[in-house]
C-alpha positions as CSV (number, residue, x, y, z in Angstrom):
1,M,-38.7,-150.8,-89.7
2,F,-37.1,-149.0,-92.5
3,G,-40.3,-147.1,-93.1
4,R,-40.5,-145.6,-89.7
5,K,-38.9,-142.1,-89.2
6,K,-36.6,-141.4,-86.2
7,K,-38.1,-138.9,-83.9
8,I,-35.7,-136.2,-82.7
9,L,-36.4,-134.9,-79.2
10,L,-35.8,-131.2,-78.6
11,P,-35.4,-129.6,-75.2
12,P,-38.6,-128.1,-73.9
13,V,-39.2,-124.5,-74.7
14,D,-40.0,-122.2,-71.8
15,E,-43.2,-120.4,-72.1
16,P,-43.0,-116.7,-72.1
17,D,-43.4,-115.1,-68.7
18,H,-45.7,-112.2,-69.2
19,G,-44.9,-110.9,-65.8
20,S,-41.2,-110.5,-66.3
21,A,-39.6,-107.4,-67.6
22,Q,-38.1,-109.1,-70.7
23,P,-39.7,-112.3,-72.4
24,R,-37.3,-115.3,-73.1
25,L,-37.1,-116.1,-76.8
26,A,-36.8,-119.6,-78.2
27,P,-33.3,-120.6,-79.3
28,R,-32.6,-120.6,-83.0
29,S,-30.2,-123.6,-82.9
30,P,-29.1,-126.3,-80.6
31,N,-25.8,-124.5,-80.0
32,E,-27.6,-121.4,-78.9
33,A,-29.9,-123.5,-76.7
34,I,-27.0,-124.8,-74.6
35,K,-25.6,-121.2,-73.9
36,P,-26.5,-119.7,-70.5
37,S,-29.1,-117.0,-70.5
38,M,-28.0,-113.4,-70.1
39,A,-28.3,-111.9,-66.6
40,P,-30.9,-109.1,-66.2
41,P,-29.4,-105.5,-66.0
42,P,-29.0,-103.8,-62.6
43,P,-31.8,-101.6,-61.4
44,P,-31.5,-97.8,-62.1
45,K,-30.0,-95.6,-59.3
46,L,-32.3,-93.5,-57.3
47,R,-31.9,-89.7,-57.9
48,R,-33.8,-88.4,-55.0
49,R,-30.8,-87.0,-53.2
50,R,-29.6,-85.0,-56.2
51,R,-33.0,-83.6,-56.7
52,G,-32.8,-82.4,-53.0
53,M,-29.5,-80.5,-53.6
54,L,-30.9,-78.8,-56.6
55,S,-33.9,-77.7,-54.6
56,L,-31.6,-76.2,-51.9
57,L,-29.4,-74.4,-54.4
58,S,-32.5,-73.1,-56.2
59,G,-33.9,-71.8,-52.9
60,L,-30.6,-70.1,-52.0
61,L,-30.4,-68.5,-55.5
62,T,-33.9,-67.2,-55.1
63,L,-33.1,-65.7,-51.7
64,F,-29.9,-64.1,-53.0
65,V,-31.8,-62.5,-55.9
66,A,-34.5,-61.3,-53.5
67,L,-31.8,-59.8,-51.1
68,A,-30.0,-58.2,-54.1
69,I,-33.2,-56.5,-55.2
70,A,-33.9,-55.4,-51.7
71,G,-30.4,-54.1,-51.4
72,I,-30.6,-52.2,-54.6
73,F,-33.9,-50.7,-53.5
74,G,-32.5,-49.9,-50.1
75,F,-29.4,-48.3,-51.5
76,S,-31.5,-46.2,-53.9
77,V,-33.6,-45.0,-50.9
78,L,-30.4,-44.3,-48.9
79,Q,-28.8,-42.4,-51.8
80,H,-31.9,-40.3,-52.1
81,E,-32.0,-39.5,-48.4
82,V,-28.3,-38.6,-48.1
83,T,-28.4,-36.3,-51.2
84,V,-31.6,-34.5,-50.3
85,Q,-31.3,-30.9,-49.2
86,G,-30.6,-30.4,-45.5
87,P,-32.3,-28.2,-43.0
88,L,-29.6,-25.5,-42.8
89,Q,-31.1,-22.1,-43.8
90,S,-27.9,-20.2,-44.3
91,D,-24.1,-20.8,-44.3
92,K,-22.8,-21.7,-41.0
93,V,-19.3,-22.4,-39.4
94,V,-19.1,-25.4,-37.2
95,V,-16.1,-26.4,-35.1
96,I,-15.4,-30.1,-34.8
97,P,-13.1,-30.7,-31.8
98,R,-10.1,-33.1,-32.0
99,N,-10.6,-36.8,-31.1
100,T,-14.3,-36.6,-31.7
101,G,-16.1,-39.9,-32.8
102,T,-18.5,-40.3,-35.7
103,G,-21.5,-40.4,-33.4
104,E,-20.4,-37.2,-31.6
105,I,-19.8,-35.5,-34.9
106,A,-23.3,-36.5,-36.0
107,N,-24.8,-35.1,-32.8
108,I,-22.9,-31.8,-33.2
109,L,-24.1,-31.3,-36.8
110,K,-27.7,-32.1,-35.7
111,D,-27.4,-29.6,-32.8
112,E,-26.0,-27.0,-35.2
113,G,-28.9,-27.6,-37.6
114,V,-26.8,-28.9,-40.4
115,I,-28.5,-32.4,-40.6
116,N,-31.6,-33.9,-39.1
117,Q,-30.8,-37.6,-39.3
118,P,-27.7,-38.4,-37.2
119,L,-28.1,-42.2,-37.5
120,L,-28.2,-42.0,-41.3
121,F,-25.1,-39.8,-41.1
122,Q,-23.3,-42.4,-39.2
123,I,-24.3,-45.2,-41.5
124,Y,-23.3,-43.3,-44.6
125,A,-20.0,-42.2,-43.1
126,H,-19.2,-45.9,-42.3
127,M,-20.0,-46.8,-45.9
128,N,-17.5,-44.2,-47.1
129,R,-14.7,-44.9,-44.6
130,Q,-12.5,-46.2,-47.5
131,R,-12.3,-42.5,-48.7
132,G,-10.8,-41.4,-45.4
133,Q,-11.7,-40.5,-41.8
134,L,-13.8,-37.5,-40.7
135,K,-11.4,-34.7,-39.7
136,A,-11.5,-32.2,-36.9
137,G,-11.3,-28.5,-37.5
138,E,-13.4,-25.5,-38.3
139,F,-15.7,-26.1,-41.4
140,Q,-18.2,-23.9,-43.2
141,F,-21.3,-25.7,-44.3
142,K,-23.4,-24.0,-47.0
143,A,-27.2,-23.6,-46.7
144,G,-29.0,-26.8,-47.6
145,T,-26.0,-29.0,-47.1
146,S,-26.9,-32.6,-47.6
147,I,-25.6,-35.5,-45.5
148,E,-23.4,-36.5,-48.4
149,D,-22.0,-32.9,-48.8
150,A,-21.4,-32.7,-45.0
151,I,-19.4,-36.0,-45.0
152,D,-17.5,-34.9,-48.1
153,T,-16.5,-31.7,-46.4
154,L,-15.3,-33.4,-43.3
155,I,-13.4,-36.2,-45.2
156,Q,-11.7,-33.9,-47.6
157,G,-10.7,-31.6,-44.8
158,K,-11.9,-28.3,-46.2
159,A,-11.2,-26.5,-42.9
160,I,-11.3,-22.8,-42.6
161,L,-7.8,-21.3,-42.6
162,H,-6.9,-18.3,-40.4
163,A,-3.8,-16.2,-40.8
164,V,-1.3,-14.4,-38.7
165,T,1.0,-11.8,-40.3
166,I,4.4,-11.2,-38.8
167,P,6.0,-8.0,-40.3
168,E,9.7,-7.8,-41.1
169,G,11.9,-6.2,-38.4
170,L,10.2,-7.5,-35.3
171,T,12.3,-8.9,-32.5
172,S,11.6,-12.4,-31.3
173,E,10.0,-11.1,-28.1
174,Q,7.7,-8.8,-30.2
175,I,6.7,-11.8,-32.4
176,V,5.8,-13.9,-29.4
177,G,3.7,-11.0,-28.1
178,R,1.9,-10.8,-31.4
179,L,1.2,-14.5,-31.3
180,Y,-0.4,-14.2,-27.9
181,E,-2.6,-11.4,-29.2
182,H,-4.1,-13.8,-31.8
183,E,-7.2,-15.2,-30.2
184,I,-7.5,-18.2,-32.6
185,L,-4.1,-19.7,-31.6
186,T,-3.8,-21.8,-28.5
187,G,-1.2,-22.9,-26.0
188,D,2.0,-21.2,-24.7
189,V,5.4,-20.6,-26.2
190,A,8.0,-22.7,-24.4
191,E,10.7,-20.0,-24.6
192,T,11.5,-16.9,-26.6
193,P,13.2,-18.0,-29.8
194,R,16.7,-17.0,-30.6
195,E,16.9,-13.6,-32.3
196,G,16.9,-13.8,-36.1
197,S,15.7,-17.4,-36.2
198,L,12.1,-16.6,-37.3
199,L,11.1,-15.7,-40.9
200,P,8.5,-12.9,-41.0
201,D,5.7,-13.7,-43.3
202,T,1.9,-14.5,-43.4
203,Y,1.2,-17.9,-42.0
204,K,-2.1,-19.7,-42.5
205,F,-3.4,-22.3,-40.0
206,E,-6.5,-24.2,-38.9
207,R,-8.3,-23.6,-35.6
208,G,-6.6,-25.5,-32.9
209,T,-3.1,-24.8,-34.0
210,T,-0.8,-23.9,-31.1
211,R,1.5,-20.9,-30.9
212,Q,4.5,-23.2,-30.5
213,Q,3.6,-24.9,-33.8
214,I,3.6,-21.5,-35.6
215,I,7.0,-20.8,-34.0
216,A,8.3,-24.1,-35.3
217,T,7.0,-23.3,-38.8
218,M,8.7,-19.9,-38.8
219,Q,12.0,-21.4,-37.7
220,A,11.8,-24.1,-40.4
221,A,11.0,-21.4,-43.0
222,Q,13.9,-19.3,-41.9
223,R,16.4,-22.2,-42.1
224,Q,15.2,-23.0,-45.6
225,A,15.4,-19.4,-46.7
226,I,18.9,-18.8,-45.4
227,E,20.2,-22.1,-46.9
228,Q,18.8,-21.1,-50.3
229,I,20.0,-17.5,-50.2
230,W,23.5,-18.4,-48.8
231,Q,24.1,-20.7,-51.8
232,R,23.5,-17.9,-54.3
233,R,25.4,-15.1,-52.5
234,S,28.0,-12.9,-54.1
235,N,31.5,-14.2,-53.8
236,E,32.9,-10.8,-52.9
237,L,31.1,-10.5,-49.6
238,P,33.1,-9.9,-46.4
239,I,30.5,-12.1,-44.7
240,K,31.9,-15.4,-43.4
241,S,28.8,-17.4,-42.3
242,P,25.0,-17.5,-42.7
243,Q,24.8,-16.1,-39.1
244,E,26.7,-13.0,-40.1
245,L,24.3,-12.7,-43.1
246,V,21.3,-12.7,-40.7
247,I,23.0,-10.1,-38.4
248,L,23.7,-7.6,-41.2
249,A,20.3,-8.3,-42.8
250,S,18.6,-7.4,-39.5
251,I,20.4,-4.0,-39.5
252,V,19.4,-3.3,-43.1
253,E,15.8,-4.3,-42.2
254,K,15.7,-1.7,-39.4
255,E,17.4,1.0,-41.4
256,T,15.0,1.1,-44.3
257,G,11.5,-0.1,-45.1
258,R,11.7,0.7,-48.8
259,A,12.1,-2.3,-51.1
260,D,14.0,-0.2,-53.7
261,E,16.6,0.9,-51.2
262,R,17.5,-2.4,-49.4
263,T,20.3,-3.5,-51.8
264,R,21.8,0.0,-51.7
265,V,21.7,0.3,-48.0
266,A,23.2,-3.2,-47.7
267,G,25.9,-2.0,-50.2
268,V,26.8,0.9,-47.8
269,F,27.4,-1.4,-44.9
270,I,29.3,-3.9,-47.1
271,N,31.6,-1.1,-48.3
272,R,32.2,0.1,-44.7
273,L,33.0,-3.5,-43.6
274,Q,35.5,-3.9,-46.4
275,R,37.1,-0.6,-45.4
276,R,37.1,-1.6,-41.7
277,M,34.9,1.4,-40.9
278,K,32.5,1.2,-38.0
279,L,28.9,0.6,-39.1
280,Q,27.5,3.3,-36.8
281,S,23.9,2.1,-37.2
282,D,21.5,3.7,-34.7
283,P,19.1,0.7,-34.5
284,T,22.0,-1.3,-32.9
285,I,22.2,1.3,-30.1
286,V,18.5,0.8,-29.4
287,Y,18.8,-3.0,-29.3
288,G,21.8,-2.7,-27.0
289,L,19.7,-0.6,-24.6
290,V,16.4,-2.4,-24.6
291,G,17.1,-5.8,-26.2
292,G,14.1,-7.7,-27.4
293,K,11.6,-4.9,-26.5
294,G,12.6,-3.3,-29.8
295,T,12.1,0.4,-29.2
296,L,13.0,3.2,-26.8
297,G,9.8,5.1,-27.5
298,R,11.9,8.3,-27.3
299,G,15.0,9.9,-28.7
300,I,18.4,8.4,-28.3
301,L,20.6,10.5,-25.9
302,R,24.1,11.4,-27.1
303,S,25.5,9.8,-24.0
304,E,23.8,6.6,-25.0
305,I,25.7,6.7,-28.3
306,E,28.9,6.5,-26.3
307,A,27.6,3.7,-24.0
308,A,29.7,0.6,-24.5
309,T,27.2,-2.2,-25.2
310,P,28.1,-5.3,-27.3
311,Y,25.5,-4.1,-29.9
312,N,26.6,-0.4,-30.1
313,T,28.2,-0.2,-33.6
314,Y,29.4,3.3,-32.8
315,V,31.7,1.6,-30.3
316,V,32.4,-1.9,-31.5
317,E,34.0,-2.7,-34.8
318,G,32.4,-4.9,-37.4
319,L,29.1,-6.7,-36.8
320,P,27.4,-6.9,-33.4
321,P,27.4,-10.3,-31.7
322,G,23.9,-11.2,-33.0
323,P,20.9,-10.0,-35.0
324,I,18.9,-7.1,-33.7
325,A,15.6,-8.3,-35.2
326,N,14.2,-10.9,-37.5
327,P,14.9,-9.9,-41.1
328,G,12.6,-10.8,-44.0
329,R,13.6,-12.6,-47.1
330,A,14.1,-9.4,-49.1
331,A,16.6,-8.1,-46.6
332,L,18.5,-11.3,-46.6
333,E,18.6,-11.3,-50.4
334,A,19.8,-7.7,-50.3
335,V,22.8,-8.5,-48.1
336,A,23.6,-11.6,-50.1
337,N,23.7,-9.6,-53.4
338,P,24.1,-5.9,-52.5
339,S,24.3,-3.1,-55.0
340,R,27.8,-2.6,-56.5
341,T,28.3,1.0,-55.6
342,K,31.0,3.0,-53.7
343,D,28.4,4.6,-51.3
344,L,29.6,5.1,-47.8
345,Y,26.8,7.4,-46.4
346,F,23.1,7.9,-46.6
347,V,20.8,10.5,-45.1
348,A,17.0,11.0,-45.1
349,D,15.7,12.9,-48.1
350,G,12.3,13.9,-46.8
351,S,10.3,11.5,-49.0
352,G,10.6,8.4,-46.8
353,G,13.8,7.4,-48.6
354,H,17.5,8.3,-48.4
355,A,20.1,10.2,-50.3
356,F,23.3,8.3,-50.8
357,A,26.9,9.6,-51.2
358,E,30.3,8.2,-52.0
359,S,32.3,11.0,-50.4
360,Y,32.0,13.0,-47.2
361,E,31.7,16.3,-49.2
362,Q,28.8,15.0,-51.2
363,H,27.2,13.7,-48.1
364,Q,27.5,17.1,-46.4
365,R,25.5,18.6,-49.2
366,N,22.8,16.0,-48.7
367,V,22.7,16.7,-45.0
368,A,22.3,20.4,-45.7
369,R,19.3,19.7,-47.8
370,W,17.8,17.5,-45.1
371,R,18.3,20.3,-42.6
372,Q,16.4,22.7,-44.8
373,I,13.5,20.2,-45.0
374,E,13.4,19.8,-41.3
375,K,13.2,23.6,-40.8
376,T,10.0,23.6,-43.0
377,R,8.2,21.1,-40.8
378,P,5.4,23.0,-39.0
379,A,5.2,20.7,-36.0
380,P,7.1,17.9,-34.3
381,G,6.7,14.8,-36.4
382,A,5.1,11.7,-35.1
383,D,8.0,9.7,-36.3
384,D,10.6,11.5,-34.2
385,V,11.4,8.6,-31.8
386,D,14.5,6.5,-31.4
387,R,16.5,9.4,-32.7
388,V,19.6,11.0,-31.2
389,V,19.0,14.1,-29.1
390,P,21.7,16.1,-27.2
391,D,22.0,15.5,-23.5
392,G,19.8,17.9,-21.5
393,E,17.5,18.5,-24.4
394,Q,15.3,15.5,-23.7
395,T,13.8,17.1,-20.6
396,N,13.3,20.5,-22.1
397,L,11.3,19.3,-25.1
398,P,7.8,17.8,-25.2
399,A,7.5,14.1,-25.9
400,G,8.1,13.4,-29.5
401,A,9.7,16.8,-30.2
402,P,12.2,16.8,-33.1
403,P,15.8,16.9,-32.1
404,A,17.8,20.0,-32.7
405,L,20.4,20.2,-35.3
406,R,23.7,19.0,-33.9
407,G,27.3,18.3,-34.8
408,S,29.9,20.7,-35.9
409,A,31.5,21.1,-39.3
410,N,34.2,18.7,-38.3
411,A,31.8,16.1,-36.8
412,Q,32.3,12.6,-38.0
413,P,29.2,11.4,-39.9
414,T,27.5,8.1,-39.1
415,A,26.9,5.3,-41.6
416,G,23.5,6.7,-42.0
417,G,25.1,10.1,-42.6
418,R,22.9,11.9,-40.1
419,L,25.6,13.5,-38.0
420,G,24.4,11.8,-34.9
421,R,20.7,11.5,-35.9
422,G,19.0,8.2,-35.3
423,F,17.2,6.2,-37.9
424,D,14.0,7.4,-39.5
425,A,11.7,5.0,-37.7
426,S,8.1,5.5,-36.5
427,E,8.2,2.9,-33.8
428,G,6.0,3.7,-30.8
429,T,3.8,6.1,-32.8
430,E,0.4,5.8,-34.6
431,K,2.3,5.1,-37.8
432,D,4.4,2.3,-36.3
433,P,4.0,-0.5,-38.8
434,L,4.8,-3.0,-36.1
435,K,1.6,-2.1,-34.3
436,N,-0.6,-1.6,-37.3
437,K,-2.3,-4.9,-38.2
438,S,-4.6,-3.6,-40.9
439,F,-2.1,-3.7,-43.8
440,D,0.4,-6.1,-45.3
441,L,3.9,-4.7,-45.4
442,N,4.6,-6.9,-48.5
443,S,2.1,-5.0,-50.5
444,P,3.1,-1.4,-51.2
445,K,-0.5,-0.5,-52.1
446,N,-1.6,-1.2,-48.5
447,V,1.2,0.6,-46.7
448,P,0.2,4.0,-45.2
449,A,2.0,6.9,-46.9
450,L,4.5,8.7,-44.8
451,R,3.8,12.3,-43.9
452,Q,5.4,14.5,-46.4
453,P,7.4,17.6,-45.3
């Protein structure tokens, strides 16, 4: 009994399962044997759906790259086509009407031979719309203009500019007539502008501009000029308002066309106003007789000097009620800041200018010299119009004949100091600067020389 060993029974050991994912190991101790076995790990998640999204994104990326490459290639081809030289053989002016669409513009350029691919023109113009819209107007396209150059020309608005020149001294009615003579301008003028409200100058404009637009531009320019000149006028002027400045400037403008004389002529009239002397300016007689027509086209009769019109400064004292023409900037400046002299008279000196005098005696000597010059003239001058002639003499002399010497030793001289003679104008003649359109009055080099005695 004592020699027998006690047999200890152990729990059975599971045989390894070769088919399972993880074999069960035998416990190392009884304590470990009674512990529950660990649960198997969860199965791995399927990734098929994720792999599908990656495939879709990969496909889209490939498509995008392909489209980008195609776009770059297409843009390169487009850029080449729009920059290639066009079919135009020589420079050409093309008019693009207002309110014309891109398609119509393309067809106009094709019909004019500027481009040969109107559809490509429309596409490229649409691509460049951020730079601006295609403009209407009159444009010059150079020979070989490409589609890109044509669009650039129309977007930047490099339209051809025309010009209309309005000489100083025209009446408003004469200015309107000149605008109607300009074949590029369009439309009608609503009404004749107020005398003296237009600034003579050269105005540039595009085709399609109306005559009323030019009138508005001239009026705005005149208001601006008067405002600037009035602010820097002399403090000693007997001129009370900008309107009086324009009135006197219009008289100065008609009395002399020489730039170097304007301030001195203005000084004569300023001195006479300060002394309460009548201005006695012949151009005011003409305006009182014919108004906006501007010229008589003949000599002024002595009876017309005595005719009581509101503009006849031989009759009325001081300034007339309104301007007798549209003065230029230089005449306005001359009146605002006239020469500081004591001159009260001036008379023609035979060179296109005038001789000035402070006293009547000095003026008589100047008149005598002018009479000697007149005697040496071989034939009636072409500029002998709008001058004073004695009554009865007009019918006895041929048209344009020079007036006879008039006035007695005691005759009262006029402001111009011509003893009844009219101003030295050439209106109505071949030398009339208001009818001559081939030169610029602002450039002395282009003004025809006056006939010398």
